[in-house]
BAKEFI-472949 format. One record per residue (C-alpha): z, y, x; residue number from 1. Coordinates in pm, whole numbers, always signed. Example, Ala and Ser with C-alpha at 12.3 -4.5 7.8 and 13.67 -1.06 7.14 Angstrom:
2
+780;-450;+1230;1
+714;-106;+1367;2
end
This chain:
316
-4311;+2467;-4198;1
-4272;+2113;-4065;2
-3947;+2013;-3897;3
-3956;+1780;-3596;4
-3769;+1521;-3807;5
-4084;+1484;-4017;6
-4251;+1317;-3717;7
-3959;+1093;-3612;8
-4108;+765;-3733;9
-4054;+497;-3472;10
-3893;+164;-3552;11
-3556;+123;-3378;12
-3405;-197;-3236;13
-3065;-254;-3077;14
-3052;-541;-2829;15
-2750;-686;-2647;16
-2689;-632;-2277;17
-2660;-957;-2085;18
-2453;-779;-1818;19
-2200;-587;-2025;20
-2056;-755;-2337;21
-2043;-511;-2627;22
-2314;-284;-2485;23
-2616;-240;-2711;24
-2944;-102;-2577;25
-3174;+105;-2797;26
-3547;+36;-2811;27
-3804;+246;-2998;28
-4131;+86;-3107;29
-4467;+185;-3244;30
-4783;-21;-3288;31
-4910;-377;-3262;32
-5086;-548;-2976;33
-5009;-637;-2615;34
-4661;-512;-2519;35
-4595;-210;-2300;36
-4244;-94;-2204;37
-4177;+270;-2108;38
-3883;+354;-1878;39
-3747;+709;-1864;40
-3613;+925;-1582;41
-3283;+1090;-1492;42
-3260;+1359;-1762;43
-3425;+1253;-2088;44
-3382;+917;-2261;45
-3668;+711;-2400;46
-3704;+1002;-2641;47
-3931;+1165;-2380;48
-4197;+908;-2477;49
-4121;+947;-2847;50
-4123;+1325;-2889;51
-4143;+1396;-3262;52
-4454;+1608;-3233;53
-4802;+1485;-3334;54
-4986;+1573;-3011;55
-4749;+1452;-2738;56
-4590;+1135;-2874;57
-4682;+881;-2609;58
-4564;+582;-2812;59
-4792;+685;-3096;60
-5083;+743;-2857;61
-5027;+399;-2705;62
-5009;+243;-3049;63
-5340;+410;-3141;64
-5482;+268;-2817;65
-5396;-84;-2932;66
-5058;-155;-2775;67
-4716;-248;-2905;68
-4537;+40;-2731;69
-4164;+30;-2661;70
-3935;+291;-2505;71
-3592;+195;-2370;72
-3280;+410;-2359;73
-3094;+307;-2043;74
-2719;+271;-2101;75
-2550;+606;-2158;76
-2879;+779;-2246;77
-2982;+872;-2598;78
-2897;+602;-2851;79
-2766;+349;-2596;80
-2399;+435;-2611;81
-2193;+370;-2297;82
-1956;+74;-2296;83
-1674;+198;-2072;84
-1699;+470;-1810;85
-1468;+602;-1539;86
-1477;+978;-1587;87
-1490;+1034;-1210;88
-1765;+782;-1126;89
-2137;+842;-1195;90
-2241;+617;-1485;91
-2563;+413;-1519;92
-2668;+347;-1160;93
-3003;+215;-1049;94
-2868;-141;-1054;95
-2749;-90;-1413;96
-3088;+48;-1513;97
-3269;-251;-1363;98
-3042;-486;-1560;99
-3119;-293;-1879;100
-3493;-303;-1810;101
-3466;-679;-1755;102
-3290;-726;-2089;103
-3547;-513;-2272;104
-3843;-681;-2104;105
-3709;-1029;-2180;106
-3651;-938;-2546;107
-3998;-783;-2580;108
-4169;-1074;-2405;109
-3996;-1320;-2638;110
-4115;-1120;-2940;111
-4472;-1151;-2812;112
-4487;-1521;-2736;113
-4351;-1496;-2380;114
-4633;-1258;-2286;115
-4628;-1061;-1966;116
-4588;-689;-2024;117
-4728;-360;-1911;118
-4458;-143;-1756;119
-4464;+239;-1737;120
-4198;+423;-1535;121
-4155;+801;-1526;122
-3977;+992;-1246;123
-3652;+804;-1165;124
-3790;+540;-1398;125
-4072;+486;-1147;126
-3809;+373;-897;127
-3621;+145;-1134;128
-3940;+3;-1286;129
-4084;-77;-942;130
-3757;-238;-832;131
-3750;-443;-1151;132
-4109;-558;-1092;133
-4013;-664;-740;134
-3696;-842;-848;135
-3608;-992;-1186;136
-3945;-893;-1331;137
-4157;-1063;-1067;138
-4411;-1264;-1262;139
-4331;-1092;-1594;140
-4514;-761;-1525;141
-4891;-777;-1578;142
-4951;-419;-1463;143
-4738;-125;-1353;144
-4806;+245;-1412;145
-4583;+500;-1236;146
-4602;+852;-1383;147
-4456;+1128;-1163;148
-4359;+865;-906;149
-4070;+920;-666;150
-4057;+717;-346;151
-3900;+834;-22;152
-4021;+1164;+127;153
-3778;+1442;+216;154
-3767;+1708;-56;155
-3583;+2022;+56;156
-3537;+2174;-290;157
-3392;+1859;-435;158
-3174;+1802;-129;159
-3025;+2148;-177;160
-2960;+2082;-546;161
-2795;+1744;-490;162
-2601;+1813;-169;163
-2229;+1883;-146;164
-2198;+2256;-57;165
-1912;+2172;+178;166
-2098;+1891;+354;167
-2479;+1891;+312;168
-2499;+1540;+461;169
-2332;+1402;+147;170
-2418;+1421;-223;171
-2222;+1661;-441;172
-1925;+1485;-608;173
-2001;+1425;-975;174
-1834;+1267;-1275;175
-1975;+1007;-1510;176
-2187;+1251;-1715;177
-2328;+1602;-1720;178
-2446;+1822;-2004;179
-2802;+1952;-2033;180
-2860;+2260;-2247;181
-3184;+2389;-2398;182
-3164;+2674;-2145;183
-3145;+2423;-1858;184
-3459;+2246;-1978;185
-3650;+2568;-2031;186
-3558;+2710;-1690;187
-3660;+2397;-1500;188
-3984;+2353;-1693;189
-4089;+2720;-1685;190
-4036;+2736;-1309;191
-4323;+2486;-1267;192
-4577;+2664;-1490;193
-4779;+2950;-1336;194
-4718;+3290;-1493;195
-4939;+3336;-1797;196
-5052;+2972;-1809;197
-5034;+2806;-2151;198
-4947;+2453;-2045;199
-4682;+2384;-2310;200
-4638;+2443;-2681;201
-4305;+2596;-2778;202
-4273;+2351;-3066;203
-4284;+2061;-2819;204
-3990;+2193;-2619;205
-3796;+2249;-2941;206
-3872;+1898;-3067;207
-3785;+1725;-2739;208
-3456;+1909;-2690;209
-3362;+1908;-3057;210
-3421;+1535;-3090;211
-3235;+1464;-2764;212
-2931;+1652;-2891;213
-2950;+1479;-3231;214
-2967;+1136;-3063;215
-2657;+1213;-2858;216
-2431;+1436;-3070;217
-2588;+1593;-3381;218
-2504;+1960;-3413;219
-2402;+2002;-3049;220
-2536;+2269;-2812;221
-2637;+2022;-2538;222
-2698;+1653;-2477;223
-2504;+1432;-2239;224
-2673;+1259;-1944;225
-2530;+994;-1707;226
-2508;+1090;-1340;227
-2576;+749;-1184;228
-2946;+828;-1137;229
-2858;+1114;-903;230
-2725;+866;-647;231
-3071;+707;-628;232
-3244;+1044;-612;233
-3020;+1152;-325;234
-3149;+858;-121;235
-3514;+906;-218;236
-3522;+1280;-146;237
-3355;+1221;+191;238
-3646;+996;+293;239
-3460;+669;+239;240
-3679;+461;+7;241
-3498;+214;-219;242
-3765;-55;-208;243
-4055;-176;+6;244
-4382;-119;-183;245
-4561;-361;+48;246
-4402;-638;-158;247
-4537;-497;-487;248
-4837;-714;-565;249
-4903;-647;-936;250
-5181;-400;-1029;251
-5031;-52;-988;252
-5136;+298;-1098;253
-4980;+618;-964;254
-5041;+933;-1169;255
-4891;+1281;-1133;256
-4940;+1639;-1241;257
-5079;+1851;-959;258
-4806;+2118;-997;259
-4515;+1872;-991;260
-4252;+1974;-727;261
-4044;+1659;-782;262
-4315;+1397;-752;263
-4502;+1558;-465;264
-4853;+1474;-348;265
-4720;+1375;-6;266
-4466;+1137;-158;267
-4714;+982;-402;268
-4970;+924;-127;269
-4705;+777;+104;270
-4623;+530;-172;271
-4988;+459;-246;272
-5068;+388;+118;273
-4782;+140;+146;274
-4843;-48;-178;275
-4914;-416;-132;276
-5119;-438;-451;277
-5488;-490;-382;278
-5556;-351;-731;279
-5414;+1;-710;280
-5522;+350;-812;281
-5400;+706;-763;282
-5473;+984;-1015;283
-5379;+1352;-994;284
-5422;+1572;-1300;285
-5466;+1947;-1262;286
-5279;+2183;-1491;287
-4968;+1970;-1525;288
-4605;+1968;-1411;289
-4337;+1701;-1390;290
-4341;+1709;-1771;291
-4717;+1650;-1799;292
-4666;+1397;-2079;293
-4530;+1679;-2300;294
-4792;+1940;-2209;295
-5139;+2047;-2318;296
-5307;+1791;-2087;297
-5094;+1500;-2204;298
-5397;+1329;-2355;299
-5556;+1307;-2008;300
-5246;+1133;-1876;301
-5233;+897;-2173;302
-5600;+803;-2136;303
-5559;+735;-1763;304
-5261;+506;-1815;305
-5401;+327;-2120;306
-5734;+276;-1946;307
-5560;+118;-1649;308
-5334;-106;-1856;309
-5583;-219;-2121;310
-5786;-478;-1926;311
-5486;-592;-1723;312
-5236;-640;-2004;313
-5471;-766;-2276;314
-5584;-1056;-2062;315
-5238;-1186;-1979;316
end
């Protein structure tokens, strides 16, 4: 029987942070062609795009589609080890993530003759990717694809999860990191799949969680995740957007799974309607959750994103 390690074949690069001396940022790469950078969300590292399983490895699918596909581990996630961290302060904030994206994008662009890049953000990564494209990445991003986008519509379930039990108007106090167990991942994912529906292969969950633990602390029972992203999510899910999409002019695709309770239809459409990009599209895929990229219909997601990026990134 094959082990997930048999499919862990990406090339790895460590690049220096321009913001934090001594910090090294991990990049995974597959393929040759126009460059595309993938930015992860608040729980999984760039590993979520590089799941060591033959049917849901997005980097491999992008490579097969003709791209040089890169996935970044934001500081404190996966293979990007933290520099220094105050144990009582959430680590890796949105501002830190944007700085890391800028460093990765500049390094990738330089490797490809100063080319503009395609940029794919997932979940919290949709927020940081969009903010990067509006700020330090203005002019460097040829096209933007936001999978499971989060914008700024009130989300009662997420508010309840993030709020301080003693004062629901404030976020729950948190330290620098939290631990995520295989049971945590299973419970969250299963809650989004209708009873009896076969939307996910068990081997995929095992590969994603097993590889995430191995990247962080081999042999452990959980993997460590920075809490800085939760500060951004608190604002977004309390209807306080972190950027103005009217200023986002680059071609933009929004794509979500129809059963996603985090990236809701109302929130995605609110973002779509306010986008300043004349070239914009919205796609909703039935039979998928927040983790659509790791599910049975992942190929539909991949084809939608690659089809959007191909003519817009190749011509830059």
